[in-house]
A tleap script that builds the chain and sets N, CA, C and O, in Angstrom:
source leaprc.protein.ff14SB
mol = sequence {
  NMET GLN ILE ASP ARG THR THR VAL PRO GLY
  LYS GLY VAL LEU HIE GLN LEU VAL THR ARG
  ALA GLY GLY ARG LEU CYS LEU LEU VAL ASP
  ALA HIE SER THR ARG HIE VAL LEU LEU TYR
  ASP GLU SER ASP ARG ASP VAL PRO ALA ARG
  SER ILE VAL LEU GLU PRO ASP GLU ALA ASP
  GLN LEU ALA GLU ILE LEU HIE SER ARG PRO
  ILE THR ASP ARG LEU ALA ALA VAL GLU ARG
  GLN VAL GLY GLU LEU MET ARG GLU ARG GLY
  CARG
}
set mol.1.N position { 204.221 90.721 108.097 }
set mol.1.CA position { 204.600 90.721 109.555 }
set mol.1.C position { 205.655 89.692 109.720 }
set mol.1.O position { 205.572 88.552 109.262 }
set mol.2.N position { 206.815 90.238 110.514 }
set mol.2.CA position { 207.633 89.315 110.865 }
set mol.2.C position { 207.481 88.455 112.116 }
set mol.2.O position { 207.107 89.091 113.102 }
set mol.3.N position { 207.675 87.230 112.282 }
set mol.3.CA position { 207.757 86.613 113.585 }
set mol.3.C position { 208.704 85.920 113.582 }
set mol.3.O position { 209.139 85.271 112.631 }
set mol.4.N position { 209.299 86.018 115.124 }
set mol.4.CA position { 210.718 85.152 115.522 }
set mol.4.C position { 210.372 84.388 116.515 }
set mol.4.O position { 209.811 85.060 117.381 }
set mol.5.N position { 210.452 83.303 116.778 }
set mol.5.CA position { 210.311 82.361 117.804 }
set mol.5.C position { 211.695 82.213 118.499 }
set mol.5.O position { 212.752 82.217 117.868 }
set mol.6.N position { 211.600 82.076 119.912 }
set mol.6.CA position { 212.731 81.768 120.791 }
set mol.6.C position { 212.701 81.263 121.931 }
set mol.6.O position { 211.957 81.802 122.750 }
set mol.7.N position { 213.376 80.253 122.283 }
set mol.7.CA position { 213.381 79.110 123.708 }
set mol.7.C position { 213.961 80.376 124.416 }
set mol.7.O position { 214.916 81.050 124.029 }
set mol.8.N position { 213.098 80.590 125.674 }
set mol.8.CA position { 213.717 81.368 126.757 }
set mol.8.C position { 213.826 80.140 128.107 }
set mol.8.O position { 212.936 79.795 128.884 }
set mol.9.N position { 215.102 79.724 128.028 }
set mol.9.CA position { 215.313 78.714 128.973 }
set mol.9.C position { 214.804 79.125 130.516 }
set mol.9.O position { 215.141 80.151 131.107 }
set mol.10.N position { 213.917 78.089 131.022 }
set mol.10.CA position { 213.150 78.318 132.280 }
set mol.10.C position { 211.969 79.306 132.266 }
set mol.10.O position { 211.431 79.616 133.329 }
set mol.11.N position { 211.580 79.776 131.167 }
set mol.11.CA position { 210.596 80.955 130.918 }
set mol.11.C position { 209.359 80.004 129.906 }
set mol.11.O position { 208.163 79.889 130.171 }
set mol.12.N position { 209.954 79.526 128.946 }
set mol.12.CA position { 209.262 79.082 127.806 }
set mol.12.C position { 209.344 79.470 126.511 }
set mol.12.O position { 210.432 79.932 126.166 }
set mol.13.N position { 208.358 79.396 125.587 }
set mol.13.CA position { 208.752 79.860 124.254 }
set mol.13.C position { 208.214 81.558 123.773 }
set mol.13.O position { 207.030 81.865 123.913 }
set mol.14.N position { 209.157 82.479 123.254 }
set mol.14.CA position { 208.645 83.822 123.001 }
set mol.14.C position { 208.386 83.786 121.730 }
set mol.14.O position { 209.141 83.270 120.906 }
set mol.15.N position { 207.478 84.242 121.507 }
set mol.15.CA position { 207.267 84.556 120.060 }
set mol.15.C position { 207.100 86.260 120.071 }
set mol.15.O position { 206.436 86.998 120.799 }
set mol.16.N position { 208.074 86.554 118.850 }
set mol.16.CA position { 208.010 88.522 118.859 }
set mol.16.C position { 207.282 88.442 117.223 }
set mol.16.O position { 207.407 87.687 116.259 }
set mol.17.N position { 206.472 89.672 117.535 }
set mol.17.CA position { 205.897 89.806 116.235 }
set mol.17.C position { 206.029 91.389 116.210 }
set mol.17.O position { 205.622 92.079 117.145 }
set mol.18.N position { 206.749 92.023 114.836 }
set mol.18.CA position { 206.588 92.913 114.555 }
set mol.18.C position { 205.923 93.228 113.137 }
set mol.18.O position { 206.462 92.849 112.098 }
set mol.19.N position { 204.790 93.901 113.149 }
set mol.19.CA position { 204.082 94.641 112.192 }
set mol.19.C position { 204.811 95.313 110.984 }
set mol.19.O position { 205.925 95.778 111.223 }
set mol.20.N position { 204.288 95.427 109.646 }
set mol.20.CA position { 204.736 96.271 108.667 }
set mol.20.C position { 204.769 97.390 109.148 }
set mol.20.O position { 205.525 98.140 108.531 }
set mol.21.N position { 204.127 97.957 110.236 }
set mol.21.CA position { 204.058 99.502 110.344 }
set mol.21.C position { 205.120 99.813 111.361 }
set mol.21.O position { 205.523 100.950 111.610 }
set mol.22.N position { 205.607 98.522 112.019 }
set mol.22.CA position { 206.656 98.582 113.310 }
set mol.22.C position { 205.921 98.068 114.398 }
set mol.22.O position { 206.515 97.484 115.304 }
set mol.23.N position { 204.586 98.230 114.415 }
set mol.23.CA position { 204.286 97.712 115.917 }
set mol.23.C position { 204.923 96.432 116.672 }
set mol.23.O position { 205.164 95.516 115.886 }
set mol.24.N position { 205.191 96.212 117.775 }
set mol.24.CA position { 205.340 95.229 118.694 }
set mol.24.C position { 204.754 94.616 119.349 }
set mol.24.O position { 204.074 95.236 120.166 }
set mol.25.N position { 204.693 93.368 119.368 }
set mol.25.CA position { 204.221 92.764 120.872 }
set mol.25.C position { 205.060 91.476 120.984 }
set mol.25.O position { 205.789 91.245 120.020 }
set mol.26.N position { 205.073 90.593 122.019 }
set mol.26.CA position { 205.560 89.302 121.910 }
set mol.26.C position { 204.223 88.535 122.822 }
set mol.26.O position { 203.448 89.132 123.570 }
set mol.27.N position { 204.223 86.835 122.463 }
set mol.27.CA position { 203.562 86.049 123.342 }
set mol.27.C position { 204.484 85.268 123.888 }
set mol.27.O position { 205.494 84.973 123.248 }
set mol.28.N position { 204.313 84.911 124.898 }
set mol.28.CA position { 205.218 84.126 125.623 }
set mol.28.C position { 204.209 82.996 126.322 }
set mol.28.O position { 203.319 83.297 127.118 }
set mol.29.N position { 204.540 81.506 125.836 }
set mol.29.CA position { 203.962 80.529 126.216 }
set mol.29.C position { 204.808 79.957 126.939 }
set mol.29.O position { 205.978 79.814 126.586 }
set mol.30.N position { 204.197 79.426 128.391 }
set mol.30.CA position { 205.158 79.025 129.323 }
set mol.30.C position { 204.806 77.508 129.340 }
set mol.30.O position { 203.994 76.902 128.641 }
set mol.31.N position { 205.781 76.971 130.500 }
set mol.31.CA position { 205.525 75.517 130.037 }
set mol.31.C position { 204.336 74.695 130.686 }
set mol.31.O position { 204.197 73.472 130.709 }
set mol.32.N position { 203.543 75.648 131.190 }
set mol.32.CA position { 202.286 75.364 131.484 }
set mol.32.C position { 201.139 75.497 130.411 }
set mol.32.O position { 199.959 75.285 130.689 }
set mol.33.N position { 201.554 75.841 129.253 }
set mol.33.CA position { 200.731 76.403 128.155 }
set mol.33.C position { 199.927 77.681 128.387 }
set mol.33.O position { 198.982 78.024 127.676 }
set mol.34.N position { 200.344 78.298 129.352 }
set mol.34.CA position { 199.723 79.824 129.527 }
set mol.34.C position { 200.516 80.891 128.801 }
set mol.34.O position { 201.725 81.127 128.792 }
set mol.35.N position { 199.225 81.619 128.039 }
set mol.35.CA position { 199.498 82.911 127.202 }
set mol.35.C position { 199.914 84.033 127.879 }
set mol.35.O position { 199.055 84.530 128.608 }
set mol.36.N position { 201.173 84.668 127.842 }
set mol.36.CA position { 201.558 85.887 128.337 }
set mol.36.C position { 201.645 87.144 127.312 }
set mol.36.O position { 202.750 87.163 126.770 }
set mol.37.N position { 200.920 88.042 126.957 }
set mol.37.CA position { 200.833 88.819 126.051 }
set mol.37.C position { 201.523 90.199 126.605 }
set mol.37.O position { 201.181 90.986 127.487 }
set mol.38.N position { 202.564 90.160 125.770 }
set mol.38.CA position { 203.820 91.324 126.444 }
set mol.38.C position { 203.520 92.679 125.057 }
set mol.38.O position { 203.583 92.579 123.831 }
set mol.39.N position { 203.179 93.920 125.998 }
set mol.39.CA position { 203.223 94.818 125.280 }
set mol.39.C position { 204.474 95.902 125.214 }
set mol.39.O position { 205.239 95.910 126.178 }
set mol.40.N position { 204.656 96.597 124.382 }
set mol.40.CA position { 205.821 97.779 124.847 }
set mol.40.C position { 205.375 98.920 124.270 }
set mol.40.O position { 204.829 99.202 123.203 }
set mol.41.N position { 205.813 99.632 125.431 }
set mol.41.CA position { 206.068 101.306 125.339 }
set mol.41.C position { 206.986 101.730 123.786 }
set mol.41.O position { 207.889 101.025 123.336 }
set mol.42.N position { 206.595 102.771 123.276 }
set mol.42.CA position { 207.737 103.038 122.152 }
set mol.42.C position { 208.697 103.641 122.614 }
set mol.42.O position { 209.496 104.074 121.783 }
set mol.43.N position { 208.985 103.898 124.095 }
set mol.43.CA position { 210.036 104.457 124.785 }
set mol.43.C position { 211.052 103.331 125.092 }
set mol.43.O position { 212.241 103.447 124.795 }
set mol.44.N position { 210.606 102.385 125.616 }
set mol.44.CA position { 211.682 101.141 125.508 }
set mol.44.C position { 211.213 99.978 125.287 }
set mol.44.O position { 210.469 99.238 125.931 }
set mol.45.N position { 212.066 99.851 123.669 }
set mol.45.CA position { 211.429 98.653 122.964 }
set mol.45.C position { 211.906 97.232 123.589 }
set mol.45.O position { 211.656 96.104 123.165 }
set mol.46.N position { 212.785 97.680 124.901 }
set mol.46.CA position { 213.312 95.911 125.346 }
set mol.46.C position { 212.449 95.704 126.539 }
set mol.46.O position { 212.392 94.526 126.891 }
set mol.47.N position { 211.879 96.406 127.131 }
set mol.47.CA position { 211.363 96.075 128.541 }
set mol.47.C position { 210.032 96.158 128.269 }
set mol.47.O position { 209.705 97.270 127.856 }
set mol.48.N position { 208.884 95.118 128.387 }
set mol.48.CA position { 207.435 95.101 128.379 }
set mol.48.C position { 206.913 95.956 129.606 }
set mol.48.O position { 207.233 95.908 130.794 }
set mol.49.N position { 205.910 96.836 128.864 }
set mol.49.CA position { 205.141 97.991 129.723 }
set mol.49.C position { 204.237 97.154 130.572 }
set mol.49.O position { 203.996 97.408 131.752 }
set mol.50.N position { 203.750 96.137 129.902 }
set mol.50.CA position { 202.455 95.524 130.433 }
set mol.50.C position { 202.416 93.992 130.091 }
set mol.50.O position { 202.990 93.600 129.076 }
set mol.51.N position { 201.861 93.261 130.778 }
set mol.51.CA position { 201.813 91.599 130.358 }
set mol.51.C position { 200.276 91.363 130.886 }
set mol.51.O position { 199.810 91.753 131.957 }
set mol.52.N position { 199.642 90.657 129.903 }
set mol.52.CA position { 198.243 90.354 130.080 }
set mol.52.C position { 198.319 88.549 130.018 }
set mol.52.O position { 198.633 87.837 129.064 }
set mol.53.N position { 197.958 88.211 131.237 }
set mol.53.CA position { 197.637 86.502 130.873 }
set mol.53.C position { 196.407 86.194 130.445 }
set mol.53.O position { 195.394 86.773 130.838 }
set mol.54.N position { 196.431 85.126 129.490 }
set mol.54.CA position { 195.351 84.737 128.867 }
set mol.54.C position { 194.862 83.172 129.411 }
set mol.54.O position { 195.564 82.200 129.134 }
set mol.55.N position { 193.908 83.057 130.012 }
set mol.55.CA position { 193.717 81.567 129.951 }
set mol.55.C position { 193.106 80.995 128.925 }
set mol.55.O position { 192.245 81.577 128.265 }
set mol.56.N position { 193.553 79.643 128.673 }
set mol.56.CA position { 193.527 78.931 127.372 }
set mol.56.C position { 192.114 79.330 126.720 }
set mol.56.O position { 192.099 79.648 125.530 }
set mol.57.N position { 190.909 79.323 127.479 }
set mol.57.CA position { 189.816 79.976 126.796 }
set mol.57.C position { 189.743 81.414 126.149 }
set mol.57.O position { 189.286 81.784 125.067 }
set mol.58.N position { 190.314 82.057 127.118 }
set mol.58.CA position { 190.742 83.456 126.295 }
set mol.58.C position { 191.125 83.303 125.542 }
set mol.58.O position { 190.480 83.679 124.563 }
set mol.59.N position { 192.694 82.532 125.231 }
set mol.59.CA position { 193.618 82.469 124.026 }
set mol.59.C position { 192.404 81.960 122.780 }
set mol.59.O position { 192.519 82.384 121.630 }
set mol.60.N position { 191.506 81.220 123.088 }
set mol.60.CA position { 190.727 80.669 121.835 }
set mol.60.C position { 190.045 81.773 121.387 }
set mol.60.O position { 190.311 82.240 120.280 }
set mol.61.N position { 189.173 82.270 122.115 }
set mol.61.CA position { 188.480 83.560 121.913 }
set mol.61.C position { 189.197 84.854 121.300 }
set mol.61.O position { 188.561 85.648 120.608 }
set mol.62.N position { 190.117 84.968 121.497 }
set mol.62.CA position { 191.201 86.003 121.017 }
set mol.62.C position { 191.408 85.928 119.402 }
set mol.62.O position { 191.058 86.759 118.564 }
set mol.63.N position { 192.197 84.474 119.180 }
set mol.63.CA position { 192.617 83.888 118.349 }
set mol.63.C position { 191.340 83.825 117.285 }
set mol.63.O position { 191.528 84.251 116.145 }
set mol.64.N position { 190.149 83.338 117.627 }
set mol.64.CA position { 188.831 83.342 116.893 }
set mol.64.C position { 188.583 84.923 116.230 }
set mol.64.O position { 188.120 84.946 115.090 }
set mol.65.N position { 188.823 86.009 116.787 }
set mol.65.CA position { 188.509 87.392 116.499 }
set mol.65.C position { 189.628 87.528 115.520 }
set mol.65.O position { 189.348 87.964 114.403 }
set mol.66.N position { 190.917 87.195 115.816 }
set mol.66.CA position { 191.794 87.759 114.765 }
set mol.66.C position { 191.691 86.990 113.418 }
set mol.66.O position { 192.285 87.449 112.442 }
set mol.67.N position { 190.865 85.677 113.297 }
set mol.67.CA position { 191.036 85.336 112.087 }
set mol.67.C position { 190.538 85.819 111.116 }
set mol.67.O position { 189.505 86.428 111.395 }
set mol.68.N position { 190.836 85.832 109.942 }
set mol.68.CA position { 190.309 87.093 108.924 }
set mol.68.C position { 189.262 86.254 108.439 }
set mol.68.O position { 188.831 86.778 107.412 }
set mol.69.N position { 188.725 85.326 108.666 }
set mol.69.CA position { 187.385 84.754 108.379 }
set mol.69.C position { 186.974 83.689 109.607 }
set mol.69.O position { 187.776 83.008 110.245 }
set mol.70.N position { 185.709 83.715 109.753 }
set mol.70.CA position { 184.895 83.039 111.057 }
set mol.70.C position { 185.284 81.650 111.108 }
set mol.70.O position { 185.783 81.436 110.003 }
set mol.71.N position { 185.324 80.647 111.754 }
set mol.71.CA position { 186.059 79.130 111.995 }
set mol.71.C position { 184.843 78.471 111.155 }
set mol.71.O position { 184.992 77.298 110.810 }
set mol.72.N position { 183.846 79.032 110.861 }
set mol.72.CA position { 182.402 78.053 110.190 }
set mol.72.C position { 182.776 78.298 108.512 }
set mol.72.O position { 182.536 77.519 107.590 }
set mol.73.N position { 183.446 79.657 108.442 }
set mol.73.CA position { 183.666 79.663 107.031 }
set mol.73.C position { 184.988 78.755 106.554 }
set mol.73.O position { 185.119 78.172 105.478 }
set mol.74.N position { 185.789 78.799 107.507 }
set mol.74.CA position { 187.103 78.053 107.273 }
set mol.74.C position { 186.903 76.796 106.888 }
set mol.74.O position { 187.382 76.382 105.833 }
set mol.75.N position { 185.957 75.814 107.932 }
set mol.75.CA position { 185.353 74.667 108.041 }
set mol.75.C position { 184.851 74.213 106.732 }
set mol.75.O position { 185.262 73.254 106.079 }
set mol.76.N position { 183.708 75.209 106.381 }
set mol.76.CA position { 182.874 74.947 105.159 }
set mol.76.C position { 184.268 74.714 104.118 }
set mol.76.O position { 184.555 73.597 103.688 }
set mol.77.N position { 184.725 75.422 103.935 }
set mol.77.CA position { 185.966 75.523 102.858 }
set mol.77.C position { 186.969 74.334 102.815 }
set mol.77.O position { 187.558 73.985 101.791 }
set mol.78.N position { 187.081 73.836 103.853 }
set mol.78.CA position { 187.865 72.330 104.150 }
set mol.78.C position { 186.735 71.101 103.917 }
set mol.78.O position { 186.952 69.995 103.421 }
set mol.79.N position { 185.889 71.457 104.256 }
set mol.79.CA position { 184.951 70.213 103.788 }
set mol.79.C position { 184.673 70.411 102.316 }
set mol.79.O position { 184.470 69.300 101.826 }
set mol.80.N position { 184.575 71.411 101.368 }
set mol.80.CA position { 184.602 71.230 99.982 }
set mol.80.C position { 185.607 70.808 99.472 }
set mol.80.O position { 185.538 70.034 98.518 }
set mol.81.N position { 187.019 71.300 100.092 }
set mol.81.CA position { 188.193 70.596 99.864 }
set mol.81.C position { 188.333 69.007 99.875 }
set mol.81.O position { 188.953 68.224 99.154 }
set mol.82.N position { 187.703 68.887 100.721 }
set mol.82.CA position { 187.608 67.504 100.976 }
set mol.82.C position { 186.865 66.442 100.050 }
set mol.82.O position { 187.249 65.399 99.521 }
set mol.83.N position { 185.624 67.133 100.064 }
set mol.83.CA position { 184.678 66.631 98.800 }
set mol.83.C position { 185.209 66.695 97.404 }
set mol.83.O position { 185.033 65.728 96.663 }
set mol.84.N position { 185.747 67.594 97.051 }
set mol.84.CA position { 186.656 67.672 95.908 }
set mol.84.C position { 187.813 66.351 95.821 }
set mol.84.O position { 187.876 65.466 94.967 }
set mol.85.N position { 188.407 66.503 96.646 }
set mol.85.CA position { 189.691 65.397 96.738 }
set mol.85.C position { 188.849 63.941 96.729 }
set mol.85.O position { 189.517 63.034 96.231 }
set mol.86.N position { 187.729 63.610 97.110 }
set mol.86.CA position { 186.995 62.539 97.262 }
set mol.86.C position { 186.605 61.922 95.643 }
set mol.86.O position { 186.829 60.845 95.091 }
set mol.87.N position { 186.056 62.927 95.303 }
set mol.87.CA position { 185.346 62.771 93.948 }
set mol.87.C position { 186.666 63.030 92.642 }
set mol.87.O position { 186.474 62.626 91.495 }
set mol.88.N position { 187.549 63.519 92.919 }
set mol.88.CA position { 188.772 63.316 91.890 }
set mol.88.C position { 189.547 61.598 92.394 }
set mol.88.O position { 190.140 60.947 91.534 }
set mol.89.N position { 189.419 61.076 93.831 }
set mol.89.CA position { 190.030 60.198 93.940 }
set mol.89.C position { 189.142 58.974 93.340 }
set mol.89.O position { 189.679 57.961 92.892 }
set mol.90.N position { 187.691 59.169 93.374 }
set mol.90.CA position { 186.880 58.328 92.662 }
set mol.90.C position { 186.599 57.906 91.315 }
set mol.90.O position { 185.807 57.035 90.955 }
set mol.91.N position { 187.401 58.683 90.571 }
set mol.91.CA position { 187.640 58.756 89.113 }
set mol.91.C position { 188.403 57.801 88.627 }
set mol.91.O position { 188.663 57.770 87.424 }
savepdb mol mol.pdb
quit
């Protein structure tokens, strides 16, 4: 996936995502940290066909769904790594 990040003066930061298959969506994070998911039609790749505003808790829920592994699994892996580092440091 290709991700480009652009600062849009007066609007916020625009993250443009293009998948390997050519699908495109953008995420605009405004000055108040509100996330706007911008969806595009195949007929006009420059003008969003739809904008969906996500509240912070909604953005967190979506992020959790999009993760390839649940947060509990990722946390357990980090805890194992910390434990290994602590054992190595104690040697």
